[in-house]
N, C-alpha and C positions, 0 to 999 in steps of 0.2 A: 550711311550711319547718321541718324538724326539724334537730337536730344532725347526724343522719345525712346529710341533704341537704347541709349545710354542709361536712361532711368530704368528701363526694363531689366538691364543687367544688374541693377541694384535691388531688384526684387519687386518693383512696383509696376503695375500695368496702368496704361493711360487709355481711358475710354472717352468717347465723344458724347457730350450731353446735348444731342440734337438729332433730329430726324425729319426728313421731308422727301417727297417723291423725287424731286429733281436731284437730290444727292445720290440716290440709288440709280437713277436711270442715266445720268450724265457722267458717271464714273468718278464723282467727287469722293464718295465714301471709299471706293477701291483705292484711290490715290492716298487717302488718309491711312488706310490699312498698310499700304506700302511704306508710309512714313513712320509707322510704329504704333498706330492706334489698334487696340486689340479688343474693343468692346464698344457698345453703344447703349446709352440710357435715354429714356423718353419719359414724359409726364404729360398731364392734360394741358398744361400751358404751352408746351412745345407743339403738341398736335393742334391746339387752337390756332397758333400762329401759322402753322404749316397749311392747314386745310382751309381756314377762313381767310387767312392773310395772304394767300397766293392763289395762282390759277393752276397749280400743279394737278389738282384733283378734279378740275371742272369737267374734263372729258368723261371721267368715270361717273361723276354725279349725273351727267346727262344720260348715261347708259343704264343706270340702275332703274328698274321699272317703277313707275309711279305707284303710290300707295304703300310703299315700304315704310315701316316705322323708322323714325330718325335714328334710334339706337342701332337698328340693323344696318342702316346706311353707314353709320360711323364705323361699325365693326367690319363691314365689307372693305372699307378704305384702309383702316388701321391694321387689321390682321394681315392684309396683303403686304403692307410695308414691313411689318415685323418679320414675316416669313422671308421676304426678300433680303432683309438685313441679316437675318440668321444664316441664310445661304451664302451671302458674301463673307461672313465671318467663320463659316464652317471650316475652311482650311486652318485658321488659327486654332479653333477648337480641337481639330484633329492633331495638329502639330504639338499642342501642349497637353495632349491626352485628357482633354476636358477641364483643364485648369483655367482656361481663358477662352475668349471668343464668344461672349454672350451678348444678347440684346434683351432689354427689359421692357415689359409692358405692365402698366399699373391696373389694379382692380379699380372699379368705379369708386371715386371718392365718396359717393353717397353711402358706401358700406364701411366707412372708417370706424364706426361705432357698433358694427354688427359682426360679431364673431362668426356665426354660422353662415351668414351671407357671404362673408369674405372667403371662407373655406370653399364653399360651393362655387363661387366665381373663379377662384384660383384654379380649381380642378377643371372647370369648364374651359377656361381660356387656354390652359396648358394643353388640354386634349385637342382643342380646335386648332392651335398653332402647329402641333405635331412636329416639333423640332427639339432635339435634345439640348441645344444651346440657347434656349429661351429661359429667362428668369421672370417670374411673376412678382411685381412690386406690391408689398403690403406695408402700410404705415405702422409705425411702432406706437400706436395708441394703446390704451389699456385693453380695448377689445381686440386689437391686432396681435398682441403678444401671444395669446393662446391659439390664434389662427395660424401664426407662424409655426408653432410646434406641430399642429395638425397637418399643415401643408408639407413641411419637411418630412413628417412621418409617412405621408402619402407618396414620397419619392419625387416631389416637385421642387425645382430650383427656385429659390426665393431671394429677391433683393429687398431687404428691409429698409424702408425709407423714413424720412422725417425724424431722424435721431438728432437731438440737440444736447442732451444731458448725459453725463457719465453714468448716473444711476439708471437712466433709461437704457443706455447701452449695455449695462450689466444684465438687465432683464432680457435683452435681446440675445446675448450670449447664452444665457440659461435656456431660453426658448429653443435655440438652435440645437444645443447639445441634447436636450430632452427629446426633441424631434428625431434626432439621429438614433437615440437609444430605443425609441418606440419603433422606428423603422427596422432596426436590427431584430428586435423582439418579434416582429411580424415576418421575419425571414427576408427582408429587403436587403439590397446591397448599398451601403452608405457611400461607396466609392462613386456611385452614379449620380450623386446629388451634390450640387454646389450652391453656395450662398455668399452674399456680401451684405455688410451692414453699413448703410449710407449715413454717415455722420456729417452734419452740416456745419460749415465753418464761418463763412463771411457774415451770415445773418446774425450770428452770435456777437461778432464785433460791432455790427451796426447798432444793435439794441443796447449792448453794454456801453458803447461809446456815448450814446445819447444819454444814458443814465449818469455817466461820469461827468458829462458836460453840465448837467443840471446840478451836480454837486461841486462843480469847480475843480474836478480832479482829472483834467485832461492829460496829466502826466502819466496816467495809467492806461491811456487809450491805445487801441490797436494791437493788443496782445492777448486778449481773452480767447479769441477763436482758436489760435494756434495752441495756447496753453491747455485749453479744454480738450483739444484733439490729442495732444501728447499724453495727457493723463489717461484718456480713454484707451490709447494704444498700449500704455503700460498694463492696463487690465487685460487687454488682449494677450500680451506676452505671458502674463501670469496664467491665463486660462490654457494657453498652448502647452505650458509646462506642467499643468496639473495632472495628477494621477488619473482623474476621470477622462481627461482629454487623451491621455496615452492609451487607455483602453480602446477608445474610439479609433485612434490612429492605427492601432494594431489590426482593426477590421477594415482599414482602407479609407476611413472617413477623412474628408478634406477639412481644413480650417475654414471658418467663416471670415473672409478677409474684410477688414475695415475699408470702407470706400469713402474718400473725402469728397463731399458734395458741396455745392454752393461755393466754388473756388474761384469765381470771378471777383476781382477786387472792385468794391463799390466806392471806396473813398479815394479820391484822386491824390490825396496827400501820402498814400502808402505806395510801396513798390507794386507795380502792376503784375508781378509774378509772385507776390508774397505767399499766397496759399498753395503754391506748388513747390517753390524753392524750399520751404521750411517743413514740408511734410513728406519727404521722400524716405521710404524705408521698406524693408522686406515684408512680403505677404500683405500688400496693400494695393488699393486702386485709387486713382485720382480721375474723376470724370470732369471734363472741362467743357464749358460752352465754347462756341467758335472763337470769340475774341480772345479768351484766355489761352486757348490752344495756340492761336497764331502768335500771341505775345511770347509764350514760352518757347515755341519753336525758334523764334527770332533771337531772344536774348535771355532765356531762363538760365538759372544756375543748377548744375547737376552735382549733387553730393548727398551722402547718406546723413540727412539732417534730423530725421524724425526722432531718433533716440538721444539726440543731444539736448543738454540743458533741461532734463526732466525735473531736477530739483528746483530750478528757477521757475519752471512752469507751475509747479505746485505752490511755490512761494507767491507767485503772482496771483493765483486764485485766492490765496489767503489775504493778500493785500486788498483785493477787490472786496472781500467780505468785511475787512476792517474799515473800508471806505463806505460801507453801508450798501453795497451792491448785493442784492439777493439774486444770485445766479440761478437758483432753482426756480424762482418765480418767473424770471426772464425766459428760461428755457421752456417752462410750462406754457407761457404765453406764445412763444414761437411755434410750439407744436400745434396749439389751437389755431393760430393764424395760418400755418402751413396747410392744415387740413381744409380750412375755410377757403384759402386761395385756390387750391386745386379743385375744390368743389365748384367755386365760382367759374374757374376756367372751363370746367367740364360742362357746366350749364350754358356758358357763352358759346362753347363749341357746338353743343346740340342746337342752340338757337341759330347760330351762324350757318350750320348745315341746312337747317330747315329753310332759312331765308335764301340761301344760294339755290336750293332746289326749286323754289318758287320763281326766282329771277332768271335762272339759266333755261334757255329753250331746250326742250327735249330733243334728243338726237333723232333725226329723221332717217327713215330707211332709204337706202340708195334706190333711185328710180329704176324700174326695169327697162332694159333696152328694148326698143320696138323691133320685132322680128320683120325682116323684109317680106313684102307681099309675095 
Protein backbone atom coordinates (compact mmCIF):
# COMPACT_ATOMS: atom_id res chain seq x y z
CA UNK A 1 0.00 0.00 0.00
CA UNK A 2 1.53 3.30 -1.13
CA UNK A 3 0.30 6.86 -0.78
CA UNK A 4 -1.06 6.53 -4.31
CA UNK A 5 -3.30 3.64 -3.26
CA UNK A 6 -4.45 5.67 -0.26
CA UNK A 7 -5.33 8.63 -2.49
CA UNK A 8 -7.20 6.31 -4.81
CA UNK A 9 -9.33 5.15 -1.87
CA UNK A 10 -10.37 8.81 -1.48
CA UNK A 11 -11.63 8.86 -5.07
CA UNK A 12 -8.66 10.40 -6.87
CA UNK A 13 -6.60 8.71 -9.57
CA UNK A 14 -2.90 9.42 -9.92
CA UNK A 15 -1.57 9.57 -13.45
CA UNK A 16 2.02 9.95 -14.65
CA UNK A 17 2.84 12.99 -16.75
CA UNK A 18 5.68 11.46 -18.69
CA UNK A 19 6.40 8.91 -21.39
CA UNK A 20 9.46 7.58 -23.18
CA UNK A 21 10.49 4.29 -24.71
CA UNK A 22 12.81 3.23 -21.87
CA UNK A 23 9.98 3.51 -19.33
CA UNK A 24 7.97 1.02 -21.34
CA UNK A 25 10.71 -1.43 -22.25
CA UNK A 26 12.62 -1.56 -18.96
CA UNK A 27 9.61 -2.15 -16.73
CA UNK A 28 9.60 1.27 -15.05
CA UNK A 29 6.01 2.08 -16.01
CA UNK A 30 4.82 -1.35 -14.91
CA UNK A 31 6.48 -0.72 -11.54
CA UNK A 32 4.67 2.62 -11.26
CA UNK A 33 1.37 0.93 -12.04
CA UNK A 34 2.04 -1.52 -9.21
CA UNK A 35 2.68 1.47 -6.94
CA UNK A 36 -0.73 2.92 -7.80
CA UNK A 37 -0.36 4.94 -11.01
CA UNK A 38 -3.51 4.40 -13.09
CA UNK A 39 -2.94 6.51 -16.20
CA UNK A 40 -0.41 8.39 -18.33
CA UNK A 41 -0.44 11.79 -19.99
CA UNK A 42 1.83 13.09 -22.73
CA UNK A 43 2.33 16.33 -24.62
CA UNK A 44 4.64 17.64 -27.36
CA UNK A 45 7.19 18.89 -24.81
CA UNK A 46 7.42 15.44 -23.21
CA UNK A 47 7.91 13.75 -26.59
CA UNK A 48 10.49 16.34 -27.62
CA UNK A 49 12.58 15.47 -24.55
CA UNK A 50 12.04 11.75 -25.06
CA UNK A 51 12.83 11.47 -28.78
CA UNK A 52 15.33 14.26 -29.33
CA UNK A 53 16.86 14.25 -25.85
CA UNK A 54 17.57 10.53 -25.54
CA UNK A 55 18.87 7.63 -27.58
CA UNK A 56 15.77 5.51 -26.88
CA UNK A 57 14.45 5.91 -30.41
CA UNK A 58 17.67 5.88 -32.40
CA UNK A 59 17.39 2.24 -33.46
CA UNK A 60 13.88 2.83 -34.82
CA UNK A 61 14.99 6.00 -36.57
CA UNK A 62 17.68 4.01 -38.35
CA UNK A 63 15.19 1.34 -39.43
CA UNK A 64 12.56 3.67 -40.90
CA UNK A 65 13.16 3.85 -44.68
CA UNK A 66 14.69 7.03 -46.07
CA UNK A 67 12.36 9.46 -47.77
CA UNK A 68 9.57 9.20 -45.20
CA UNK A 69 8.11 12.63 -44.28
CA UNK A 70 9.14 13.76 -40.81
CA UNK A 71 5.51 13.76 -39.67
CA UNK A 72 5.15 10.12 -40.65
CA UNK A 73 8.36 9.27 -38.79
CA UNK A 74 7.06 11.05 -35.69
CA UNK A 75 3.80 9.12 -35.77
CA UNK A 76 5.56 5.81 -36.32
CA UNK A 77 7.49 6.38 -33.09
CA UNK A 78 4.79 7.99 -30.97
CA UNK A 79 1.82 5.82 -31.89
CA UNK A 80 3.82 2.73 -30.97
CA UNK A 81 4.56 4.21 -27.54
CA UNK A 82 0.93 5.14 -26.95
CA UNK A 83 -0.29 1.69 -27.97
CA UNK A 84 2.32 0.02 -25.74
CA UNK A 85 1.32 2.24 -22.82
CA UNK A 86 -2.37 1.54 -23.40
CA UNK A 87 -1.64 -2.19 -23.33
CA UNK A 88 0.25 -1.88 -20.05
CA UNK A 89 -2.70 0.05 -18.58
CA UNK A 90 -5.34 -2.28 -20.01
CA UNK A 91 -5.62 -4.35 -16.80
CA UNK A 92 -6.43 -1.13 -14.89
CA UNK A 93 -9.01 -0.21 -17.53
CA UNK A 94 -10.58 -3.67 -17.26
CA UNK A 95 -10.50 -3.76 -13.44
CA UNK A 96 -12.21 -0.35 -13.19
CA UNK A 97 -14.72 -1.12 -15.96
CA UNK A 98 -13.37 1.68 -18.13
CA UNK A 99 -13.29 4.33 -15.42
CA UNK A 100 -9.48 4.51 -15.40
CA UNK A 101 -6.37 3.19 -17.12
CA UNK A 102 -6.04 5.76 -19.91
CA UNK A 103 -3.14 7.21 -21.88
CA UNK A 104 -3.47 10.54 -23.70
CA UNK A 105 -2.10 11.76 -27.04
CA UNK A 106 -2.47 15.34 -28.21
CA UNK A 107 -3.66 16.50 -31.60
CA UNK A 108 -1.14 18.64 -33.46
CA UNK A 109 -0.75 22.02 -31.73
CA UNK A 110 -0.94 23.59 -35.18
CA UNK A 111 -4.68 22.80 -35.08
CA UNK A 112 -5.39 24.70 -31.84
CA UNK A 113 -7.44 27.32 -33.71
CA UNK A 114 -8.92 24.97 -36.32
CA UNK A 115 -12.15 23.27 -35.27
CA UNK A 116 -12.67 21.08 -38.33
CA UNK A 117 -9.00 20.10 -38.46
CA UNK A 118 -9.04 19.13 -34.78
CA UNK A 119 -12.13 16.94 -35.21
CA UNK A 120 -10.64 15.14 -38.22
CA UNK A 121 -7.27 14.67 -36.47
CA UNK A 122 -8.92 13.30 -33.32
CA UNK A 123 -10.91 10.78 -35.35
CA UNK A 124 -7.86 9.74 -37.37
CA UNK A 125 -5.59 9.28 -34.33
CA UNK A 126 -8.19 7.40 -32.29
CA UNK A 127 -8.81 5.00 -35.18
CA UNK A 128 -5.08 4.54 -35.82
CA UNK A 129 -4.34 3.77 -32.17
CA UNK A 130 -7.23 1.29 -32.00
CA UNK A 131 -7.32 1.03 -28.21
CA UNK A 132 -10.40 1.71 -26.04
CA UNK A 133 -8.27 3.21 -23.26
CA UNK A 134 -6.75 6.03 -25.31
CA UNK A 135 -7.78 9.66 -24.86
CA UNK A 136 -7.22 12.31 -27.50
CA UNK A 137 -6.07 15.62 -26.05
CA UNK A 138 -7.79 18.75 -27.36
CA UNK A 139 -6.95 22.24 -26.06
CA UNK A 140 -9.75 24.33 -24.57
CA UNK A 141 -9.33 27.16 -27.05
CA UNK A 142 -12.38 28.89 -28.56
CA UNK A 143 -11.94 26.63 -31.61
CA UNK A 144 -11.33 23.59 -29.44
CA UNK A 145 -14.60 23.82 -27.49
CA UNK A 146 -16.90 22.86 -30.41
CA UNK A 147 -14.35 20.23 -31.45
CA UNK A 148 -14.69 18.65 -28.00
CA UNK A 149 -18.47 18.40 -28.43
CA UNK A 150 -18.13 16.82 -31.88
CA UNK A 151 -15.42 14.40 -30.78
CA UNK A 152 -17.39 13.19 -27.74
CA UNK A 153 -20.46 12.86 -29.98
CA UNK A 154 -18.38 10.60 -32.22
CA UNK A 155 -17.71 8.28 -29.26
CA UNK A 156 -14.06 9.27 -28.78
CA UNK A 157 -12.45 9.67 -25.35
CA UNK A 158 -11.17 13.21 -24.82
CA UNK A 159 -8.66 14.79 -22.46
CA UNK A 160 -9.41 18.51 -22.61
CA UNK A 161 -6.15 20.36 -21.95
CA UNK A 162 -4.87 23.86 -21.19
CA UNK A 163 -7.73 24.92 -18.90
CA UNK A 164 -6.71 27.83 -16.68
CA UNK A 165 -9.92 29.74 -15.90
CA UNK A 166 -13.17 28.80 -14.15
CA UNK A 167 -15.19 30.39 -16.96
CA UNK A 168 -13.21 28.37 -19.50
CA UNK A 169 -13.85 25.22 -17.45
CA UNK A 170 -17.59 25.86 -17.43
CA UNK A 171 -17.51 25.98 -21.24
CA UNK A 172 -15.70 22.63 -21.24
CA UNK A 173 -18.33 21.06 -18.97
CA UNK A 174 -21.05 22.29 -21.34
CA UNK A 175 -19.16 20.96 -24.39
CA UNK A 176 -18.85 17.52 -22.80
CA UNK A 177 -22.50 17.24 -21.79
CA UNK A 178 -23.70 18.45 -25.17
CA UNK A 179 -21.43 15.91 -26.84
CA UNK A 180 -22.95 13.12 -24.76
CA UNK A 181 -26.46 14.28 -25.61
CA UNK A 182 -25.65 14.23 -29.33
CA UNK A 183 -24.08 10.78 -28.97
CA UNK A 184 -27.26 9.47 -27.37
CA UNK A 185 -29.43 11.10 -30.04
CA UNK A 186 -27.39 9.25 -32.66
CA UNK A 187 -27.92 5.92 -30.91
CA UNK A 188 -24.47 5.73 -29.31
CA UNK A 189 -23.64 4.33 -25.88
CA UNK A 190 -22.40 7.10 -23.53
CA UNK A 191 -21.08 4.51 -21.07
CA UNK A 192 -18.30 3.73 -23.55
CA UNK A 193 -16.93 7.29 -23.56
CA UNK A 194 -14.67 8.86 -20.95
CA UNK A 195 -13.24 12.34 -20.56
CA UNK A 196 -11.11 14.43 -18.22
CA UNK A 197 -10.76 18.20 -18.03
CA UNK A 198 -7.12 19.18 -17.41
CA UNK A 199 -7.09 22.25 -15.16
CA UNK A 200 -3.62 23.77 -14.77
CA UNK A 201 -2.55 24.87 -11.30
CA UNK A 202 1.06 25.92 -10.67
CA UNK A 203 1.31 28.11 -13.75
CA UNK A 204 -1.52 30.24 -12.36
CA UNK A 205 0.44 30.81 -9.15
CA UNK A 206 3.60 31.68 -11.07
CA UNK A 207 1.86 34.40 -13.09
CA UNK A 208 -0.27 35.74 -10.22
CA UNK A 209 2.71 35.82 -7.86
CA UNK A 210 4.67 37.86 -10.38
CA UNK A 211 1.82 40.37 -10.65
CA UNK A 212 1.52 40.53 -6.85
CA UNK A 213 5.23 41.20 -6.47
CA UNK A 214 4.94 44.12 -8.87
CA UNK A 215 2.17 45.54 -6.66
CA UNK A 216 3.95 44.88 -3.38
CA UNK A 217 1.28 42.40 -2.25
CA UNK A 218 3.35 39.29 -1.63
CA UNK A 219 1.09 38.58 1.36
CA UNK A 220 -1.40 37.16 -1.15
CA UNK A 221 1.12 34.98 -2.99
CA UNK A 222 1.04 31.22 -3.38
CA UNK A 223 -2.69 30.64 -3.04
CA UNK A 224 -4.29 31.55 -6.37
CA UNK A 225 -3.71 28.21 -8.10
CA UNK A 226 -5.36 26.11 -5.41
CA UNK A 227 -8.18 28.62 -4.85
CA UNK A 228 -8.89 28.71 -8.58
CA UNK A 229 -8.97 24.90 -8.74
CA UNK A 230 -11.27 24.60 -5.71
CA UNK A 231 -13.77 27.03 -7.19
CA UNK A 232 -13.68 25.09 -10.48
CA UNK A 233 -14.31 21.86 -8.58
CA UNK A 234 -17.35 23.43 -6.91
CA UNK A 235 -18.78 24.01 -10.39
CA UNK A 236 -18.07 20.35 -11.19
CA UNK A 237 -20.02 19.22 -8.13
CA UNK A 238 -22.93 21.47 -9.13
CA UNK A 239 -22.95 19.99 -12.63
CA UNK A 240 -22.91 16.43 -11.26
CA UNK A 241 -26.01 17.16 -9.20
CA UNK A 242 -27.87 19.00 -11.97
CA UNK A 243 -31.07 17.52 -13.50
CA UNK A 244 -29.39 17.53 -16.91
CA UNK A 245 -26.51 15.44 -15.62
CA UNK A 246 -28.90 13.03 -13.89
CA UNK A 247 -30.60 12.33 -17.22
CA UNK A 248 -27.20 11.49 -18.72
CA UNK A 249 -26.26 9.37 -15.70
CA UNK A 250 -29.42 7.34 -16.15
CA UNK A 251 -28.15 6.41 -19.61
CA UNK A 252 -24.82 5.26 -18.13
CA UNK A 253 -22.78 8.38 -18.96
CA UNK A 254 -19.65 8.97 -16.90
CA UNK A 255 -18.74 12.25 -15.28
CA UNK A 256 -15.96 14.26 -16.89
CA UNK A 257 -13.40 14.19 -14.11
CA UNK A 258 -11.37 17.31 -13.35
CA UNK A 259 -7.68 16.54 -13.82
CA UNK A 260 -5.15 18.68 -11.96
CA UNK A 261 -2.25 19.39 -14.28
CA UNK A 262 0.91 21.45 -13.85
CA UNK A 263 1.23 20.10 -10.31
CA UNK A 264 5.00 20.29 -9.98
CA UNK A 265 5.95 23.07 -7.54
CA UNK A 266 8.01 25.77 -9.23
CA UNK A 267 8.64 28.07 -6.25
CA UNK A 268 11.18 26.62 -3.76
CA UNK A 269 9.57 28.63 -0.96
CA UNK A 270 6.41 26.50 -1.17
CA UNK A 271 5.83 22.97 0.06
CA UNK A 272 7.11 20.60 -2.62
CA UNK A 273 3.86 18.62 -2.53
CA UNK A 274 1.57 21.67 -2.34
CA UNK A 275 -0.48 20.96 -5.47
CA UNK A 276 -1.12 17.34 -4.57
CA UNK A 277 -1.76 17.57 -0.85
CA UNK A 278 -4.39 20.31 -1.21
CA UNK A 279 -6.36 18.98 -4.18
CA UNK A 280 -7.36 15.46 -3.14
CA UNK A 281 -11.03 14.69 -3.66
CA UNK A 282 -13.51 12.31 -5.29
CA UNK A 283 -13.97 11.99 -9.05
CA UNK A 284 -10.65 13.69 -9.83
CA UNK A 285 -7.26 12.92 -11.34
CA UNK A 286 -3.86 14.39 -10.52
CA UNK A 287 -1.22 13.92 -13.21
CA UNK A 288 2.29 14.35 -11.83
CA UNK A 289 5.64 14.78 -13.52
CA UNK A 290 8.36 12.38 -12.30
CA UNK A 291 9.84 14.64 -9.61
CA UNK A 292 6.44 15.52 -8.14
CA UNK A 293 5.42 11.87 -8.04
CA UNK A 294 8.64 10.85 -6.26
CA UNK A 295 8.20 13.63 -3.69
CA UNK A 296 4.61 12.70 -2.98
CA UNK A 297 5.43 9.01 -2.64
CA UNK A 298 8.15 9.96 -0.16
CA UNK A 299 6.39 12.46 2.10
CA UNK A 300 3.06 13.66 0.71
CA UNK A 301 0.00 14.10 2.93
CA UNK A 302 -3.10 12.01 2.22
CA UNK A 303 -6.40 13.60 3.23
CA UNK A 304 -9.64 14.69 1.54
CA UNK A 305 -8.66 18.34 1.16
CA UNK A 306 -10.28 19.45 -2.08
CA UNK A 307 -13.64 20.44 -0.65
CA UNK A 308 -12.20 22.10 2.44
CA UNK A 309 -12.11 25.89 2.83
CA UNK A 310 -14.12 26.67 -0.32
CA UNK A 311 -15.38 29.95 1.15
CA UNK A 312 -11.79 30.95 1.89
CA UNK A 313 -10.84 30.10 -1.70
CA UNK A 314 -13.57 32.35 -3.07
CA UNK A 315 -12.62 35.10 -0.64
CA UNK A 316 -9.00 34.86 -1.75
CA UNK A 317 -9.94 35.34 -5.39
CA UNK A 318 -11.94 38.41 -4.32
CA UNK A 319 -8.91 39.77 -2.46
CA UNK A 320 -6.81 39.33 -5.58
CA UNK A 321 -9.31 41.38 -7.56
CA UNK A 322 -9.30 44.06 -4.85
CA UNK A 323 -5.50 44.14 -5.14
CA UNK A 324 -5.78 44.91 -8.85
CA UNK A 325 -5.05 41.40 -10.13
CA UNK A 326 -7.00 40.71 -13.32
CA UNK A 327 -7.17 36.92 -13.11
CA UNK A 328 -9.14 36.61 -16.34
CA UNK A 329 -6.47 38.51 -18.27
CA UNK A 330 -3.77 36.36 -16.68
CA UNK A 331 -5.50 33.09 -17.55
CA UNK A 332 -6.18 34.28 -21.11
CA UNK A 333 -2.46 34.95 -21.47
CA UNK A 334 -1.60 31.55 -19.99
CA UNK A 335 -3.80 29.83 -22.57
CA UNK A 336 -2.11 31.72 -25.41
CA UNK A 337 1.32 30.93 -23.97
CA UNK A 338 0.44 27.27 -23.45
CA UNK A 339 -0.69 26.85 -27.06
CA UNK A 340 2.43 28.65 -28.28
CA UNK A 341 4.74 26.58 -26.05
CA UNK A 342 3.32 23.27 -27.27
CA UNK A 343 3.51 24.48 -30.87
CA UNK A 344 7.15 25.43 -30.38
CA UNK A 345 7.92 22.06 -28.80
CA UNK A 346 6.20 20.30 -31.68
CA UNK A 347 8.21 22.29 -34.24
CA UNK A 348 11.43 21.59 -32.32
CA UNK A 349 10.51 17.92 -32.19
CA UNK A 350 10.00 17.77 -35.96
CA UNK A 351 13.29 19.59 -36.55
CA UNK A 352 15.07 17.34 -34.06
CA UNK A 353 13.78 14.18 -35.73
CA UNK A 354 14.91 15.48 -39.12
CA UNK A 355 18.37 16.28 -37.73
CA UNK A 356 18.71 12.88 -36.08
CA UNK A 357 17.68 11.18 -39.29
CA UNK A 358 20.51 12.96 -41.10
CA UNK A 359 23.09 12.24 -38.41
CA UNK A 360 22.30 8.61 -37.60
CA UNK A 361 23.78 6.08 -40.00
CA UNK A 362 21.16 3.95 -41.69
CA UNK A 363 20.86 0.41 -40.41
CA UNK A 364 22.91 -1.86 -42.58
CA UNK A 365 21.55 -5.26 -43.60
CA UNK A 366 23.26 -8.25 -42.06
CA UNK A 367 25.92 -9.63 -44.44
CA UNK A 368 25.04 -12.95 -46.00
CA UNK A 369 27.12 -15.83 -44.76
CA UNK A 370 29.26 -17.37 -47.49
CA UNK A 371 28.17 -20.86 -48.45
CA UNK A 372 30.94 -23.46 -48.28
CA UNK A 373 32.37 -24.40 -51.65
